[in-house]
C-alpha positions in Angstrom: 90.4 98.6 91.9 91.4 99.6 95.3 94.2 102.2 95.2 93.3 103.9 98.7 95.5 101.8 101.0 98.5 104.3 101.2 99.6 103.2 104.9 101.1 99.7 105.6 97.9 97.4 106.4 97.9 96.7 110.2 98.1 92.9 110.1 101.3 93.1 107.9 104.7 93.3 110.2 106.8 96.1 108.8 109.9 94.0 110.0 108.9 91.1 107.9 108.3 92.4 104.6 110.1 91.1 101.3 113.1 93.7 100.6 112.7 92.6 96.9 109.6 91.7 95.2 109.7 90.0 91.5 106.6 90.4 89.6 105.6 88.3 86.3 102.6 90.6 84.9 100.6 87.9 83.3 97.1 88.1 81.8 96.9 91.6 80.1 95.7 90.0 76.8 93.2 87.8 78.7 91.7 90.7 80.5 91.0 92.7 77.4 89.6 89.6 75.5 87.2 89.1 78.5 85.9 92.6 78.0 85.8 92.3 74.2 88.9 94.7 74.0 92.1 94.6 71.7 95.0 93.1 73.4 96.6 96.5 73.6 93.9 97.8 76.0 95.0 95.2 78.6 98.7 96.3 78.1 97.6 99.9 78.8 95.6 98.9 81.7 98.6 96.9 83.0 100.9 100.1 82.9 98.4 102.0 85.1 98.4 98.9 87.7 102.1 98.7 87.5 102.3 102.5 88.2 100.3 101.9 91.4 102.1 98.8 92.6 105.4 100.5 92.1 104.1 103.5 94.5 102.7 101.0 96.9 105.9 99.6 97.0 107.4 102.7 98.0 104.6 103.8 100.4 104.8 100.3 102.2 108.8 100.4 102.7 109.7 97.7 100.1 113.0 98.5 98.8 113.2 96.9 95.2 110.8 95.7 92.6 111.8 93.8 89.5 109.2 93.4 86.9 109.2 91.1 83.7 108.1 93.4 81.1 109.4 91.7 77.8 111.2 88.5 77.5 113.4 87.2 74.8 110.4 84.7 73.7 108.1 87.9 73.4 109.6 88.7 70.0 107.4 85.7 68.7 104.2 87.8 69.3 102.5 89.5 66.3 104.5 92.5 64.9 101.7 94.9 65.9 101.5 93.9 69.3 105.6 94.0 69.7 105.5 97.3 67.9 103.0 98.6 70.2 104.8 97.4 73.4 107.8 99.0 72.3 106.0 102.2 71.7 104.2 101.8 75.1 107.5 101.5 77.0 108.9 104.6 75.6 105.9 106.8 76.3 105.3 105.4 79.7 108.9 106.3 80.4 109.0 109.6 79.3 105.8 110.5 81.0 106.6 109.0 84.4 110.6 109.8 84.5 110.7 113.0 86.2 107.9 111.8 88.8 109.9 108.9 89.7 112.9 110.7 90.0 111.3 113.1 92.4 110.0 110.5 94.4 113.5 108.7 94.9 113.2 105.8 92.3 116.4 104.3 91.0 115.4 102.7 87.5 117.3 100.0 86.2 116.9 98.0 83.0 118.1 94.3 82.7 118.4 92.2 79.7 119.9 92.5 76.3 119.0 96.1 75.5 120.9 95.9 71.9 118.0 94.7 70.3 115.6 97.7 71.4 114.5 100.6 69.0 117.4 103.1 69.4 114.9 105.8 70.7 114.1 103.5 73.6 117.4 102.7 74.3 118.4 106.5 74.3 115.7 107.1 76.8 116.6 104.1 79.1 120.2 105.5 79.1 118.9 108.9 80.2 116.7 107.5 83.0 119.6 105.0 84.2 121.7 108.0 84.4 119.4 110.7 85.8 118.3 108.1 88.7 121.3 106.1 89.4 121.7 107.8 92.9 118.3 107.5 94.1 117.9 105.3 97.1 114.0 105.3 98.0 113.2 102.2 95.8 115.2 100.4 93.1 112.9 99.6 90.1 114.3 96.7 87.9 112.6 96.4 84.4 113.4 93.3 82.7 113.4 93.8 78.6 114.3 91.5 76.1 115.3 89.3 79.0 115.9 85.5 79.5 117.4 83.7 82.5 119.0 81.3 80.3 120.5 83.9 78.1 121.6 85.8 81.2 123.5 82.7 82.7 125.2 82.0 79.1 126.4 85.7 78.8 127.8 85.3 82.5 129.7 82.0 81.6 131.0 83.7 78.4 132.4 86.6 80.4 134.1 84.5 83.0 135.3 82.1 80.3 137.1 85.1 78.5 138.8 86.1 81.8 140.1 82.5 82.3 141.2 82.3 78.7 143.1 85.6 79.0 144.8 84.7 82.1 142.8 87.4 84.1 141.3 84.6 86.2 142.0 81.3 87.7 139.1 79.0 87.2 139.7 77.6 90.8 138.6 81.1 91.7 135.0 80.9 90.3 132.3 81.1 92.9 128.9 82.2 93.2 129.7 85.7 94.4 131.8 86.3 91.3 129.2 84.7 89.1 126.6 87.1 90.5 128.4 89.9 89.6 128.6 89.0 85.9 124.8 88.9 85.6 122.2 91.7 84.6 121.5 92.0 88.2 124.8 93.1 89.7 124.4 95.0 93.0 120.9 94.0 93.4 119.4 92.0 96.3 118.1 88.6 95.2 114.2 88.4 95.4 112.6 87.3 98.6 109.1 87.1 96.8 107.9 86.0 93.4 104.5 87.0 92.4 102.9 85.7 89.0 99.2 86.7 88.3 96.6 85.1 85.9 96.9 81.4 87.4 100.1 80.6 85.5 102.2 78.6 87.8 105.9 78.5 86.1 108.9 80.8 86.2 109.1 81.2 82.2 112.8 81.8 82.1 112.6 84.5 84.6 115.6 85.4 87.1 116.6 81.6 87.1 119.8 81.8 89.2 118.6 84.8 91.3 115.4 82.7 92.8 117.1 79.7 94.5 115.6 80.6 97.7 112.6 83.1 96.6 109.1 82.4 97.9 106.6 81.9 95.2 103.1 83.3 95.1 100.7 82.6 92.2 97.2 84.4 92.0 94.3 83.7 89.4 93.8 87.6 89.3 94.7 89.1 86.0 97.5 91.5 86.1 95.3 94.6 85.2 93.0 93.9 88.1 96.1 93.2 90.5 95.7 96.2 92.8 96.8 97.0 96.3 94.2 94.7 97.9 95.5 91.8 95.7 99.2 92.8 96.5 98.3 92.9 100.2 97.2 89.3 100.1 100.3 88.2 98.3 102.4 90.0 101.3 100.0 88.4 103.9 100.8 84.8 102.4 104.6 85.7 102.3 104.6 86.6 105.9 103.2 83.1 106.9 106.1 81.4 105.2 109.0 79.9 107.0 112.2 80.7 105.3 115.1 78.5 106.1 117.4 78.7 103.2 117.9 74.9 103.1 118.6 74.6 107.1 116.2 73.6 109.9 115.0 75.7 112.9 117.1 75.3 116.0 114.3 76.0 118.5 112.9 73.2 120.6 109.4 74.1 118.8 110.9 72.9 115.4 
């Protein structure tokens, strides 16, 4: 693991970095299995790697990182693993909260938090309130999150406004809809990274990633260090982002 690249690599253009990176952290269980370890060992190593990628974003000038920590479908995993993950979230947040706050990280959680253990919800509330005014880096953590659920929830909110006469149906537009999502006041992701070789969205940020560039790598997340992150950013900077339009230059 290479954690020594603190300065932005010289082959990356600081003016063309993604402002917002979304990350599907896949492969923790496979990483552990390859080493004859229990799955929880992979999750522990994944937390260590996430901590470094978060600080890498801060070091290199990326303004927002959104990670898929626990999906609505993940409740179907073995009870012992789910219970461990909830404890791991709580321990990691307790341990890192003060350091992240001192480094200017704004912590936000997205998803249906009502199903989480009460002790974790209280810690989430504390972290959110404590860091709400920080501006160095926005760190969004998707827990009990599902993109379809998020869209349905937004539709319900808007439907209630129409039903009660507080909103005319003709006033519904993309901007209003975005304000009803969990990610309100967040930039849409410029780049999605998914580790471990899987090439699908898995119900993650379905509305927000309409024009997001996607990068898939075979690297398992516990091995996804700054060198691997560097490669993802190099790939991104080679992309031609047209947002549905075409180039207007003669060379297009």
